[in-house]
C-alpha distance (Angstrom), angle and dihedral (degrees) to the residues before:
residue distance angle dihedral
M1 . . .
H2 3.80 . .
R3 3.79 89.7 .
A4 3.85 90.9 55.7
A5 3.80 91.4 50.0
E6 3.78 91.1 51.7
Q7 3.80 90.9 49.9
G8 3.82 89.9 51.1
R9 3.76 92.2 52.8
C10 3.78 91.6 50.1
W11 3.84 90.0 52.5
L12 3.79 91.4 50.8
L13 3.79 91.1 50.7
G14 3.79 89.7 51.7
Q15 3.78 91.6 50.8
L16 3.77 90.2 48.4
V17 3.79 92.2 55.3
N18 3.83 93.2 46.4
E19 3.77 95.2 49.0
S20 3.81 93.2 45.8
L21 3.81 89.6 65.2
V22 3.80 93.3 66.0
D23 3.74 132.2 59.1
Q24 3.71 111.2 -79.5
S25 3.75 134.1 170.4
P26 3.75 118.0 -103.9
V27 3.79 90.9 -107.9
T28 3.78 91.9 52.4
Q29 3.77 90.7 47.0
S30 3.78 90.5 51.0
R31 3.78 91.3 49.0
L32 3.80 90.7 51.8
T33 3.76 90.4 47.7
F34 3.76 92.0 54.2
T35 3.77 90.6 45.4
F36 3.78 87.0 59.3
L37 3.81 91.1 47.5
S38 3.78 89.6 50.6
G39 3.77 89.9 57.4
V40 3.78 93.6 45.4
L41 3.81 99.0 41.1
N42 3.80 94.7 36.7
L43 3.87 92.3 -128.3
P44 3.81 127.5 138.0
L45 3.80 109.1 -87.8
T46 3.78 94.7 -137.3
I47 3.77 91.0 58.1
L48 3.77 93.4 55.4
I49 3.83 95.8 42.0
D50 3.76 98.1 42.6
N51 3.78 91.7 45.5
Y52 3.79 90.4 51.9
L53 3.83 96.4 45.8
G54 3.77 93.5 42.9
R55 3.75 92.7 -124.6
R56 3.79 115.8 163.4
N57 3.66 115.7 -132.5
S58 3.74 139.9 138.0
D59 3.80 121.2 -129.8
K60 3.71 122.7 175.4
I61 3.78 110.9 -132.8
G62 3.70 112.6 179.0
D63 3.79 107.7 -45.0
S64 3.85 97.5 -33.3
M65 3.82 130.4 89.0
L66 3.82 117.7 -138.0
E67 3.88 119.7 -162.3
F68 3.83 122.9 -162.2
P69 3.89 122.6 -173.2
E70 3.86 116.4 -125.0
T71 3.91 117.9 -122.7
Y72 3.82 126.8 -161.7
Q73 3.83 118.5 -133.7
P74 3.89 115.2 -166.3
Q75 3.81 118.8 -132.6
R76 3.82 116.4 -97.2
P77 3.78 128.2 -162.0
A78 3.73 114.5 -84.9
R79 3.77 114.8 -107.6
R80 3.76 136.9 180.0
G81 3.80 122.1 -110.1
I82 3.65 136.9 66.3
G83 3.79 97.7 -77.8
Y84 3.73 128.0 -150.9
G85 3.81 92.2 -61.6
A86 3.77 90.3 61.6
A87 3.78 90.4 47.1
I88 3.76 89.0 54.8
L89 3.78 88.0 47.2
F90 3.80 93.7 54.0
L91 3.79 90.7 44.7
L92 3.79 91.5 52.6
V93 3.78 91.9 44.2
G94 3.82 89.2 52.5
L95 3.77 91.0 49.9
I96 3.80 92.0 47.3
F97 3.80 95.0 48.4
G98 3.83 90.0 44.2
T99 3.77 89.6 52.7
I100 3.79 92.1 45.6
G101 3.80 91.9 47.6
G102 3.77 92.3 48.8
G103 3.80 89.8 48.7
V104 3.79 92.4 50.2
A105 3.81 92.4 47.6
G106 3.79 91.5 46.9
G107 3.80 89.9 48.5
L108 3.79 92.1 52.2
I109 3.79 91.2 49.6
A110 3.81 91.3 48.1
A111 3.83 92.1 48.1
T112 3.80 91.2 50.7
T113 3.79 91.4 49.2
L114 3.80 91.8 48.9
R115 3.79 92.0 50.6
Q116 3.79 90.2 52.1
Q117 3.80 91.2 50.0
A118 3.80 95.0 42.7
P119 3.84 96.7 94.4
T120 3.81 91.0 49.8
L121 3.78 92.2 48.8
T122 3.81 91.5 47.3
A123 3.76 92.1 49.9
A124 3.77 91.5 48.1
T125 3.77 91.1 49.5
S126 3.79 91.0 48.5
A127 3.78 91.7 50.3
S128 3.77 90.6 47.6
S129 3.79 90.2 49.9
I130 3.79 92.2 51.6
K131 3.76 90.8 48.1
T132 3.78 97.0 50.9
E133 3.82 95.4 39.2
P134 3.83 107.5 34.4
A135 3.77 119.2 -163.0
A136 3.80 118.0 -104.8
A137 3.82 113.4 -85.1
P138 3.82 115.6 -105.7
V139 3.79 118.5 -105.6
V140 3.80 91.4 -117.0
S141 3.77 118.4 30.2
M142 3.77 139.3 164.9
A143 3.77 115.7 -109.1
S144 3.77 114.5 -111.7
A145 3.76 121.5 -121.2
A146 3.80 89.8 -100.5
Q147 3.82 90.8 52.9
S148 3.80 96.3 45.5
P149 3.80 114.3 111.6
T150 3.77 117.0 -103.5
P151 3.81 109.8 -94.2
L152 3.77 115.1 -104.2
D153 3.77 115.1 -93.4
P154 3.82 106.0 -112.2
N155 3.79 87.7 -148.2
S156 3.79 94.7 56.8
A157 3.79 117.5 132.1
T158 3.80 93.8 -115.3
I159 3.79 94.3 53.2
K160 3.79 92.4 44.2
A161 3.80 91.1 50.4
V162 3.81 92.3 50.5
Q163 3.79 92.3 46.7
K164 3.79 89.5 51.1
V165 3.81 99.4 47.6
S166 3.80 106.2 26.9
P167 3.83 96.2 77.2
A168 3.82 88.0 58.2
V169 3.83 93.1 53.8
V170 3.81 115.3 97.1
T171 3.79 139.8 -177.2
V172 3.82 115.0 -119.1
I173 3.82 117.6 -149.9
N174 3.80 116.4 -159.7
T175 3.79 112.9 -162.2
M176 3.81 108.9 -165.8
P177 3.81 129.8 -156.7
R178 3.77 118.1 -78.1
Q179 3.79 115.8 -88.4
R180 3.78 133.3 -159.7
V181 3.76 111.9 -131.9
S182 3.75 129.4 -175.5
G183 3.80 116.6 -116.7
F184 3.79 140.8 168.6
F185 3.80 91.2 -85.1
G186 3.80 95.3 41.2
Y187 3.77 130.7 -90.5
N188 3.78 122.1 -8.9
E189 3.77 131.6 -171.7
T190 3.78 118.7 -127.0
Q191 3.77 133.9 173.8
P192 3.78 108.4 -148.3
Q193 3.75 123.5 -151.4
A194 3.77 132.8 -158.4
S195 3.77 128.4 -168.6
G196 3.76 137.7 -158.2
S197 3.76 140.0 151.4
G198 3.77 136.5 -92.6
V199 3.79 141.0 179.0
I200 3.79 129.9 -134.0
I201 3.82 109.6 -120.7
S202 3.80 101.3 171.3
P203 3.81 138.1 43.0
Q204 3.81 86.0 -130.7
G205 3.78 89.8 69.8
Y206 3.81 102.1 -99.0
I207 3.78 113.2 154.2
V208 3.79 125.9 -169.6
T209 3.80 120.5 -146.1
N210 3.80 138.7 146.5
N211 3.78 123.7 -68.2
H212 3.79 90.6 -130.9
V213 3.83 89.8 56.4
I214 3.83 92.7 62.2
D215 3.80 98.0 29.6
G216 3.82 112.7 129.9
Y217 3.79 93.9 8.4
E218 3.78 127.1 163.6
S219 3.78 95.5 -177.7
L220 3.80 135.6 1.6
Q221 3.78 131.6 -146.4
V222 3.81 132.1 -175.6
I223 3.80 125.7 -150.1
Y224 3.81 116.2 -160.5
A225 3.78 123.8 -142.8
D226 3.82 90.1 -98.4
G227 3.82 91.6 54.7
T228 3.79 97.8 -102.2
K229 3.82 112.2 146.8
V230 3.81 123.0 -148.3
P231 3.81 132.9 168.3
A232 3.79 119.6 -109.1
K233 3.80 136.3 -162.1
L234 3.79 130.6 -148.9
I235 3.82 116.5 -108.9
G236 3.79 98.0 179.5
A237 3.80 145.2 -42.2
D238 3.79 139.0 -152.6
K239 3.78 118.5 -159.8
Y240 3.80 94.4 -167.1
A241 3.80 90.8 62.3
D242 3.82 93.0 30.2
L243 3.81 89.9 -130.6
A244 3.80 133.3 130.0
V245 3.79 136.4 177.7
I246 3.80 122.4 -143.8
K247 3.80 128.6 178.4
V248 3.79 136.7 -142.3
E249 3.77 130.4 -171.9
G250 3.78 130.3 -126.4
N251 3.78 134.9 38.3
M252 3.78 116.2 -23.8
P253 3.82 118.8 -129.1
A254 3.82 89.8 -143.7
V255 3.79 141.7 -21.6
A256 3.81 123.9 -135.0
Q257 3.78 123.3 -141.3
L258 3.81 123.2 -133.4
G259 3.80 114.4 -125.6
N260 3.79 134.7 -156.8
S261 3.79 107.4 -81.7
D262 3.80 91.6 -178.3
S263 3.80 90.7 69.8
M264 3.81 95.9 54.5
Q265 3.80 114.3 122.0
I266 3.79 128.1 -151.1
G267 3.79 107.2 -99.9
E268 3.80 94.3 27.2
T269 3.80 114.7 139.2
V270 3.80 116.4 -107.9
I271 3.80 135.6 177.0
A272 3.80 127.5 -141.9
I273 3.82 118.5 -155.0
G274 3.79 125.5 -174.9
S275 3.79 149.3 113.0
A276 3.79 101.3 -75.7
L277 3.81 111.3 -150.4
G278 3.80 87.9 -6.9
N279 3.80 92.5 -84.9
F280 3.79 104.8 67.7
K281 3.77 97.4 68.9
N282 3.80 120.7 -159.0
T283 3.79 93.9 3.8
V284 3.80 112.3 179.4
T285 3.81 123.9 -145.8
V286 3.79 127.8 172.8
G287 3.78 131.2 -148.8
V288 3.78 142.3 129.1
I289 3.76 138.4 -93.2
S290 3.81 102.0 -89.5
A291 3.81 97.0 -175.9
V292 3.79 141.5 -16.2
G293 3.81 132.5 -141.6
R294 3.81 94.8 32.1
T295 3.81 121.1 165.3
L296 3.79 116.6 -142.5
D297 3.81 119.8 -164.0
T298 3.80 110.8 -137.6
G299 3.78 94.6 -164.6
D300 3.82 89.6 -124.4
G301 3.80 98.7 97.0
F302 3.78 96.6 -83.5
S303 3.77 139.7 66.8
L304 3.77 135.7 -133.3
E305 3.78 105.5 -119.7
N306 3.79 137.3 -154.9
M307 3.79 91.2 18.3
L308 3.80 124.0 173.1
Q309 3.79 113.5 -126.2
T310 3.80 119.0 -150.1
D311 3.78 138.7 172.9
A312 3.80 92.3 -145.7
A313 3.79 105.1 121.2
I314 3.81 111.3 -96.0
N315 3.80 116.0 -176.7
H316 3.77 136.3 179.2
G317 3.79 105.7 -68.8
N318 3.80 92.6 35.4
S319 3.81 90.7 90.4
G320 3.78 110.0 119.6
G321 3.81 93.8 20.1
P322 3.79 122.5 122.9
L323 3.79 130.7 -95.8
V324 3.80 105.1 -146.3
N325 3.80 134.4 -161.2
L326 3.80 124.2 -143.1
A327 3.80 90.1 -94.5
G328 3.79 88.6 66.2
Q329 3.81 93.9 -109.5
V330 3.79 127.1 134.7
I331 3.80 107.0 -116.7
G332 3.80 96.4 168.2
V333 3.81 147.1 6.9
N334 3.80 113.4 -124.0
T335 3.78 110.5 -124.5
A336 3.79 115.1 152.8
I337 3.77 148.1 16.9
V338 3.79 129.0 -158.4
R339 3.81 118.0 -144.0
G340 3.80 99.2 171.8
S341 3.78 145.1 -15.2
G342 3.80 94.0 -105.6
M343 3.80 89.0 -126.5
G344 3.78 97.8 89.0
S345 3.76 146.8 1.7
D346 3.80 95.8 -83.6
V347 3.79 113.3 122.0
A348 3.79 120.7 -157.4
E349 3.78 127.4 -151.8
G350 3.78 129.7 -161.6
L351 3.82 96.9 28.8
G352 3.78 105.3 132.2
F353 3.79 126.5 154.2
S354 3.79 132.0 -155.1
I355 3.80 132.8 -170.3
P356 3.82 106.6 -117.7
A357 3.80 118.9 -111.2
R358 3.82 92.2 -117.8
T359 3.80 90.5 61.4
V360 3.80 90.6 42.8
S361 3.80 90.9 53.7
D362 3.82 93.9 48.0
I363 3.79 95.5 46.2
T364 3.81 98.4 41.5
S365 3.81 91.4 48.6
Q366 3.82 90.0 57.6
L367 3.80 93.3 42.6
I368 3.81 92.2 51.9
A369 3.80 92.8 44.4
K370 3.83 100.3 42.1
G371 3.76 108.1 5.7
Y372 3.80 91.6 -118.3
V373 3.80 141.2 51.4
E374 3.79 115.4 -107.3
R375 3.76 108.8 -133.1
P376 3.80 130.9 175.8
S377 3.79 118.9 -99.9
L378 3.79 137.9 -167.8
G379 3.81 95.9 -164.7
I380 3.81 99.7 -124.1
N381 3.78 141.2 124.5
W382 3.77 109.5 -129.2
Q383 3.83 146.0 177.9
L384 3.79 124.5 -144.4
I385 3.81 118.5 -115.0
N386 3.79 116.8 -152.8
P387 3.82 131.4 171.2
E388 3.82 93.6 -86.3
I389 3.81 94.3 51.0
A390 3.79 90.6 44.1
R391 3.81 91.4 52.3
V392 3.81 93.8 48.6
N393 3.82 92.5 49.0
G394 3.80 95.9 39.5
L395 3.81 94.6 -119.3
P396 3.81 120.6 165.9
M397 3.84 94.6 -133.6
D398 3.78 132.6 62.9
W399 3.80 99.8 -150.2
G400 3.80 135.9 32.9
V401 3.81 144.2 92.8
Y402 3.78 126.2 -85.4
V403 3.84 112.1 -138.2
Q404 3.82 108.3 -130.0
A405 3.81 97.6 172.3
V406 3.82 140.3 -2.2
D407 3.80 122.0 -142.3
S408 3.75 114.1 -128.1
G409 3.82 112.9 -106.0
S410 3.80 92.7 8.5
A411 3.78 125.2 134.1
A412 3.82 89.7 -99.2
D413 3.82 91.5 50.6
Q414 3.78 91.1 51.0
A415 3.84 90.5 48.4
G416 3.84 91.6 54.3
L417 3.80 97.3 -110.4
K418 3.84 113.5 161.5
R419 3.78 137.5 -160.8
G420 3.80 110.0 -88.2
D421 3.80 94.8 32.9
I422 3.79 119.0 128.7
I423 3.82 117.2 -142.1
T424 3.82 112.7 -151.7
A425 3.81 101.1 169.7
I426 3.80 143.7 15.2
G427 3.75 112.0 -151.2
D428 3.80 107.6 -41.0
N429 3.79 93.7 -26.9
E430 3.80 112.0 100.7
M431 3.77 121.4 -164.7
N432 3.79 118.9 -113.2
D433 3.79 141.0 141.1
T434 3.80 92.3 -61.5
N435 3.83 99.4 34.3
S436 3.76 110.6 59.7
F437 3.80 122.6 -169.6
I438 3.82 93.1 -101.7
N439 3.78 92.9 47.9
V440 3.79 92.0 48.3
L441 3.81 90.6 48.4
N442 3.81 92.0 47.6
H443 3.77 90.2 55.6
H444 3.79 85.3 74.6
T445 3.78 131.7 62.9
V446 3.79 136.5 -123.8
G447 3.81 111.7 -85.6
E448 3.79 93.3 19.1
A449 3.80 117.1 140.3
T450 3.79 112.1 -136.9
T451 3.81 142.1 140.1
L452 3.78 137.0 -95.8
K453 3.79 121.6 -143.5
V454 3.83 105.7 -147.3
W455 3.81 134.8 -176.6
R456 3.84 111.6 -149.1
S457 3.81 126.8 170.2
G458 3.78 93.3 -23.2
K459 3.79 94.8 -45.6
T460 3.82 131.4 103.4
L461 3.83 114.6 -132.1
T462 3.81 133.6 -175.0
L463 3.79 116.3 -144.0
N464 3.81 127.5 -172.2
V465 3.80 116.1 -131.3
T466 3.80 139.2 176.2
L467 3.79 110.2 -147.4
Q468 3.79 119.1 -127.5
S469 3.77 132.2 -157.5
T470 3.75 123.5 -96.2
S471 3.80 113.0 -104.7
H472 3.81 120.6 -114.4
């Protein structure tokens, strides 16, 4: 419909141009002029013509009534020329073409400008698109600077404690006697070595380590944290505490201080330092106190008592190294780890045990002073009784020691103890699965007067005894 209207206007314009070239009356010229205006201004022709001629008529447009007065124009002589209507026509045509030309020129300029700006607009749109719809994050990505963890405080308690104690931690090399071993080509001689850790506890060069680290030694060597190697000699050892003291000469790189192990709380942070596997010298691991007062069966007829349990990683080679609190004090000597119960395939992790500093202080003081630990003795040869042995032999007790022999003049001899007796208690300490005979005996001191609870021929006896010292 709009296309037909446009075609009609174009036809009227053509007619207007053709008729303007011939002589026309002023009225006709005016009518043609307004026909042209109707096409240009998109107004009804009758409105323009009738309004100009003053003709009265009524046309209904929409819902309104428009009234135009009618005007008489007298006839004038015909004359050649285009008349004032044509002049108006040419004026309007000039204006129209000027407008169209300006529009075309402006359009060309605008198009050129847009083409020049197109890359910028595209880039901006692309950037905006990326911003509003970010790409999916990669599966593995580097953390940004804002997401990076806060660097460790170099003044933290853990670092300070390690810096304080680590220079005093050493590696202990145990070179054992030569052994002949059978091989494919016959017998060969080897000289085995074992290694552990230790910690310097005195400016005089005394170093505490485990008894099992130096057991069976032929020669001992110490390696400092800086790699310096020096020979060492054994001062004394005690297998029941699994502690030993060795000594080196010269200036000490550092000396560690023993702390108060009795004040340690479950959950308190601790640090283990030692030569893991013998090669990774002064390795540091961190954990907590998992339990206190643990008893650890050695499998040799006695137990290590009052042990500190920790989940700080303790590996082979850590034996003899220190367990340190955040004050930089040695509160234990690492001595054992438990991997499993031996009754199944379950494997445990984080079960490390340390000898408490109180025991370390007591034992090392005696070893430095006398070369041995004075322990009470009864002077007997004995055999452990446990529930299985008691059941097989029909004994009325589950735990105790069977007296195989009594040394002449010993404390047991003086108390009236005889071969075949079974001791079930010393003083108030009865023997059971956690209190072995040696541990019960070591709860007492040399020269102490106490009692023995003895089962003999179906009767329970109480014997008085004064404990003597072990002979060395």
